[in-house]
N, C-alpha and C positions, 0 to 999 in steps of 0.2 A: 897845698898850703896846710899849715899846722892847724889842727882842729881848735886848739886853745886860742890861736890868733883870730880865727873866724868868729868864734863864740864871743871873744872880747869885743870885737867890732860890732857884732849884733847887739850885745849888751849896751854898748855906747849909743847905738842908733835908737834902741828902744827907750833909753833914758833921756834922749835928746831928739825928740821927733821933729823939732823945727830946724835942726842942723841939716841944711840941704846941700851946701857946697863943700868942697874939699877943706877949705880953711876952717869952717865952723865944725866939721867933723873932726879934723885934726886937733883943734883946740879942745873939744870935748874928750877926745881920746887921751890927750895929755893930762887934762884935769883928772880923769878917772885913774890914770896911772899914778899920778902924784898922790891922790887920795887913797889909792889901793882899794878902790871900791868894787873891783871884780876879783873875787876869791883871794883877796889880800895880795894881788900881784902888782908890783911896781914896775918902773922902767926896766930894771935889770932883768927881772923874771920874764917880762913880756919880750924883751930882746932875745932871750933864749928860745922863746916860742916863735920867733920870726917877725916880730914887729919892731921896726926901726923907726925912731922919730927923727932921724937925720933928714934935714932938708936937702941934702945933696943927692938923695936917692928916693924921691917920692913916688916913682913909678910903681914900685912893688907895693907900697902902701895904698896907692890908688887902685891897683888890681885887687887887693884884699878888701877894700871898702866896696868895690863893685860886686865882688863875689858875695859878701855878706848882705848887701842890698838885694841881690837876686834871690838869695835864700829866704830873706824875710818876706819877699813878695810871694814866694811859692808856698809859704806857710798858711 
């Protein structure tokens, strides 16, 4: 997985500690992308880093979230 993608998800998880389920994390990620709050990256730039907000293929996003959560626990 792309390092920027994982770091974006980690950033979102840190900014939203109460986001526990996929829907809450997805919403927080979408808000962060709209606000460009992570290194001024929006939806298009994040898509180039491997983050798709398409609800037709959430399995990759779920895997990315799981990887970022594991990395946060290891810190």
